[in-house]
MDTraj code that builds the backbone (N, CA, C; nanometers):
import mdtraj as md
import numpy as np

residues = "MET THR THR SER HIS ASN VAL LYS LYS ILE LEU VAL GLN THR LEU GLN LEU GLY ASP ARG GLY TYR ASP LEU THR ASP ASP THR PRO LEU LEU GLY ALA MET PRO GLU LEU ASP SER MET ALA VAL VAL SER LEU LEU THR ALA LEU GLU SER ARG PHE GLY PHE VAL ILE GLU ASP ASP ASP ILE SER ALA ASP THR PHE ALA THR PHE GLY ASN LEU CYS LEU PHE VAL GLU ARG LYS LEU SER GLU".split()
xyz = np.array([
    [4.0092, 3.8656, -2.6701],
    [3.9143, 3.7640, -2.7129],
    [3.7728, 3.8167, -2.6996],
    [3.6912, 3.7805, -2.7939],
    [3.5515, 3.8237, -2.7922],
    [3.4697, 3.7359, -2.6977],
    [3.3548, 3.7857, -2.6621],
    [3.2632, 3.7071, -2.5790],
    [3.2295, 3.5767, -2.6491],
    [3.2024, 3.5834, -2.7777],
    [3.1680, 3.4646, -2.8550],
    [3.2788, 3.3605, -2.8488],
    [3.4022, 3.4050, -2.8628],
    [3.5160, 3.3121, -2.8580],
    [3.5265, 3.2465, -2.7204],
    [3.5092, 3.3261, -2.6148],
    [3.5162, 3.2720, -2.4791],
    [3.4031, 3.1734, -2.4511],
    [3.2832, 3.2069, -2.4954],
    [3.1696, 3.1164, -2.4758],
    [3.1935, 2.9858, -2.5527],
    [3.2435, 2.9977, -2.6740],
    [3.2710, 2.8787, -2.7548],
    [3.3743, 2.7892, -2.6857],
    [3.4784, 2.8506, -2.6327],
    [3.5827, 2.7749, -2.5632],
    [3.5250, 2.7005, -2.4417],
    [3.4415, 2.7695, -2.3652],
    [3.3787, 2.7073, -2.2477],
    [3.2862, 2.5934, -2.2911],
    [3.2085, 2.6157, -2.3944],
    [3.1168, 2.5134, -2.4452],
    [3.1937, 2.3901, -2.4927],
    [3.2998, 2.4114, -2.5663],
    [3.3816, 2.3007, -2.6175],
    [3.4431, 2.2217, -2.5029],
    [3.4965, 2.2922, -2.4030],
    [3.5589, 2.2244, -2.2894],
    [3.4572, 2.1520, -2.2033],
    [3.3461, 2.2188, -2.1736],
    [3.2454, 2.1609, -2.0845],
    [3.1797, 2.0381, -2.1460],
    [3.1491, 2.0455, -2.2750],
    [3.0810, 1.9344, -2.3423],
    [3.1772, 1.8369, -2.4086],
    [3.3065, 1.8668, -2.3999],
    [3.4099, 1.7821, -2.4603],
    [3.3797, 1.7571, -2.6078],
    [3.3616, 1.8663, -2.6810],
    [3.3243, 1.8571, -2.8217],
    [3.4433, 1.8365, -2.9153],
    [3.5632, 1.8601, -2.8670],
    [3.6802, 1.8467, -2.9528],
    [3.6778, 1.9505, -3.0641],
    [3.7449, 1.9186, -3.1727],
    [3.7588, 2.0128, -3.2838],
    [3.6256, 2.0514, -3.3470],
    [3.5277, 1.9626, -3.3430],
    [3.4003, 1.9951, -3.4078],
    [3.3280, 2.1106, -3.3393],
    [3.3617, 2.1380, -3.2170],
    [3.2998, 2.2486, -3.1456],
    [3.3405, 2.3847, -3.1968],
    [3.4542, 2.3913, -3.2617],
    [3.5011, 2.5208, -3.3102],
    [3.4322, 2.5628, -3.4394],
    [3.3456, 2.4768, -3.4930],
    [3.2678, 2.5103, -3.6119],
    [3.1335, 2.5750, -3.5766],
    [3.1084, 2.5971, -3.4491],
    [2.9820, 2.6568, -3.4061],
    [2.9662, 2.7971, -3.4636],
    [2.8477, 2.8251, -3.5136],
    [2.8136, 2.9595, -3.5609],
    [2.6960, 3.0093, -3.4782],
    [2.6603, 3.1346, -3.4972],
    [2.5472, 3.1906, -3.4224],
    [2.4184, 3.1125, -3.4454],
    [2.4045, 3.0527, -3.5622],
    [2.2824, 2.9796, -3.5971],
    [2.2850, 2.8319, -3.5580],
    [2.3947, 2.7851, -3.5022],
    [2.4050, 2.6438, -3.4650],
    [2.3076, 2.6122, -3.3523],
    [2.2158, 2.5177, -3.3747],
    [2.1234, 2.4797, -3.2674],
    [2.1964, 2.4037, -3.1572],
    [2.1572, 2.4269, -3.0340],
    [2.2203, 2.3598, -2.9205],
    [2.1243, 2.2627, -2.8533],
    [2.0350, 2.3145, -2.7708],
    [1.9457, 2.2303, -2.6918],
    [1.8545, 2.1491, -2.7831],
    [1.8587, 2.0188, -2.7678],
    [1.7771, 1.9300, -2.8496],
    [1.8472, 1.8845, -2.9761],
    [1.9525, 1.9543, -3.0160],
    [2.0250, 1.9174, -3.1382],
    [2.1630, 1.8618, -3.1066],
    [2.2124, 1.8910, -2.9895],
    [2.3453, 1.8483, -2.9498],
    [2.3304, 1.7486, -2.8343],
    [2.3545, 1.6203, -2.8601],
    [2.3316, 1.5190, -2.7566],
    [2.4136, 1.5403, -2.6295],
    [2.5270, 1.6051, -2.6418],
    [2.6106, 1.6298, -2.5244],
    [2.5476, 1.7298, -2.4283],
    [2.4549, 1.8099, -2.4767],
    [2.3942, 1.9144, -2.3942],
    [2.2681, 1.8616, -2.3270],
    [2.2887, 1.7784, -2.2264],
    [2.1767, 1.7278, -2.1474],
    [2.1599, 1.8160, -2.0235],
    [2.0689, 1.7798, -1.9363],
    [2.0392, 1.8655, -1.8211],
    [2.1606, 1.8845, -1.7294],
    [2.2386, 1.7808, -1.7099],
    [2.3573, 1.7930, -1.6257],
    [2.4622, 1.8821, -1.6924],
    [2.4731, 1.8729, -1.8230],
    [2.5688, 1.9558, -1.8956],
    [2.5276, 2.1019, -1.8911],
    [2.3976, 2.1297, -1.8925],
    [2.3496, 2.2676, -1.8812],
    [2.3951, 2.3268, -1.7487],
    [2.3809, 2.2518, -1.6414],
    [2.4237, 2.2990, -1.5092],
    [2.5743, 2.3242, -1.5088],
    [2.6504, 2.2317, -1.5633],
    [2.7964, 2.2489, -1.5700],
    [2.8344, 2.3696, -1.6537],
    [2.7647, 2.3890, -1.7631],
    [2.7919, 2.5022, -1.8507],
    [2.7606, 2.6347, -1.7811],
    [2.6487, 2.6412, -1.7125],
    [2.6125, 2.7631, -1.6401],
    [2.7151, 2.7946, -1.5320],
    [2.7597, 2.6930, -1.4617],
    [2.8617, 2.7109, -1.3582],
    [2.9921, 2.7611, -1.4182],
    [3.0312, 2.7051, -1.5314],
    [3.1544, 2.7481, -1.5988],
    [3.1429, 2.8927, -1.6473],
    [3.0261, 2.9313, -1.6983],
    [3.0055, 3.0690, -1.7428],
    [3.0136, 3.1660, -1.6244],
    [2.9514, 3.1295, -1.5139],
    [2.9575, 3.2138, -1.3938],
    [3.1017, 3.2313, -1.3479],
    [3.1751, 3.1236, -1.3465],
    [3.3137, 3.1267, -1.3014],
    [3.4016, 3.2106, -1.3941],
    [3.3872, 3.1911, -1.5223],
    [3.4720, 3.2615, -1.6202],
    [3.4404, 3.4101, -1.6281],
    [3.3122, 3.4447, -1.6270],
    [3.2732, 3.5835, -1.6497],
    [3.2436, 3.6609, -1.5214],
    [3.2322, 3.5914, -1.4083],
    [3.2145, 3.6596, -1.2807],
    [3.0759, 3.7136, -1.2542],
    [2.9755, 3.6557, -1.3141],
    [2.8391, 3.6966, -1.2832],
    [2.7644, 3.5801, -1.2209],
    [2.6463, 3.6102, -1.1670],
    [2.5618, 3.5080, -1.1058],
    [2.4394, 3.4893, -1.1942],
    [2.4065, 3.3643, -1.2212],
    [2.2895, 3.3327, -1.3021],
    [2.1804, 3.2805, -1.2099],
    [2.0716, 3.3535, -1.2055],
    [1.9562, 3.3130, -1.1252],
    [1.8681, 3.2201, -1.2088],
    [1.7878, 3.1395, -1.1428],
    [1.6980, 3.0477, -1.2136],
    [1.6070, 3.1206, -1.3111],
    [1.5615, 3.2396, -1.2725],
    [1.4707, 3.3166, -1.3572],
    [1.5399, 3.3763, -1.4801],
    [1.6733, 3.3744, -1.4805],
    [1.7494, 3.4326, -1.5910],
    [1.7483, 3.3461, -1.7166],
    [1.7257, 3.2180, -1.6985],
    [1.7430, 3.1261, -1.8112],
    [1.6113, 3.0637, -1.8560],
    [1.6094, 3.0281, -1.9827],
    [1.4948, 2.9578, -2.0407],
    [1.5486, 2.8694, -2.1524],
    [1.4613, 2.7933, -2.2124],
    [1.5028, 2.7091, -2.3251],
    [1.5564, 2.7954, -2.4393],
    [1.5032, 2.9163, -2.4548],
    [1.5505, 3.0066, -2.5600],
    [1.6983, 3.0411, -2.5431],
    [1.7440, 3.0464, -2.4186],
    [1.8843, 3.0771, -2.3916],
    [1.9754, 2.9789, -2.4624],
    [1.9321, 2.8538, -2.4693],
    [2.0140, 2.7469, -2.5274],
    [1.9644, 2.7019, -2.6645],
    [1.8782, 2.7792, -2.7258],
    [1.8258, 2.7415, -2.8576],
    [1.9364, 2.7379, -2.9624],
    [2.0206, 2.8401, -2.9633],
    [2.1318, 2.8462, -3.0582],
    [2.2559, 2.8983, -2.9866],
    [2.3689, 2.8800, -3.0501],
    [2.4929, 2.9330, -2.9956],
    [2.4851, 3.0853, -2.9861],
    [2.4269, 3.1487, -3.0855],
    [2.4111, 3.2938, -3.0837],
    [2.3269, 3.3411, -2.9667],
    [2.2194, 3.2698, -2.9362],
    [2.1348, 3.3044, -2.8214],
    [2.2140, 3.2957, -2.6913],
    [2.2967, 3.1923, -2.6798],
    [2.3771, 3.1763, -2.5592],
    [2.4763, 3.2920, -2.5455],
    [2.5376, 3.3315, -2.6547],
    [2.6304, 3.4452, -2.6523],
    [2.5588, 3.5743, -2.6149],
    [2.4398, 3.5961, -2.6692],
    [2.3614, 3.7151, -2.6340],
    [2.3259, 3.7157, -2.4858],
    [2.2926, 3.5995, -2.4325],
    [2.2623, 3.5871, -2.2905],
    [2.3831, 3.6304, -2.2068],
    [2.5013, 3.5801, -2.2428],
    [2.6227, 3.6156, -2.1692],
    [2.6492, 3.7658, -2.1798],
    [2.6336, 3.8225, -2.2966],
    [2.6552, 3.9664, -2.3138],
    [2.5579, 4.0488, -2.2304],
    [2.4326, 4.0033, -2.2227],
    [2.3336, 4.0725, -2.1381],
    [2.3752, 4.0659, -1.9906],
    [2.4200, 3.9481, -1.9481],
    [2.4633, 3.9332, -1.8076],
    [2.5838, 4.0209, -1.7787],
    [2.6728, 4.0337, -1.8732],
    [2.7921, 4.1169, -1.8536],
    [2.7570, 4.2648, -1.8441],
    [2.6497, 4.3051, -1.9092],
    [2.6122, 4.4459, -1.9098],
    [2.5276, 4.4864, -1.7886],
    [2.4866, 4.3893, -1.7096],
    [2.4044, 4.4205, -1.5911],
    [2.4870, 4.4859, -1.4812],
])
top = md.Topology()
chain = top.add_chain()
for i, resn in enumerate(residues, 1):
    res = top.add_residue(resn, chain, resSeq=i)
    for name in ("N", "CA", "C"):
        top.add_atom(name, md.element.get_by_symbol(name[0]), res)
traj = md.Trajectory(xyz[None], top)
């Protein structure tokens, strides 16, 4: 499975998006466009990413840009994996 597929699966499960979550593309806007992605959901999503991929996310690691699009979120995960 690709990083993108794993991130999509975590996003769908964490936000309970159902089948519509599998239509996410790299250009799909997240923060501000997806009502399910509120501040509490961001925390849950970060925790799920840490658990699944085995890295630690520091406060300084994330910004609004991280959650601007699905593609940005995938790039963030790939960067964390390469550290």
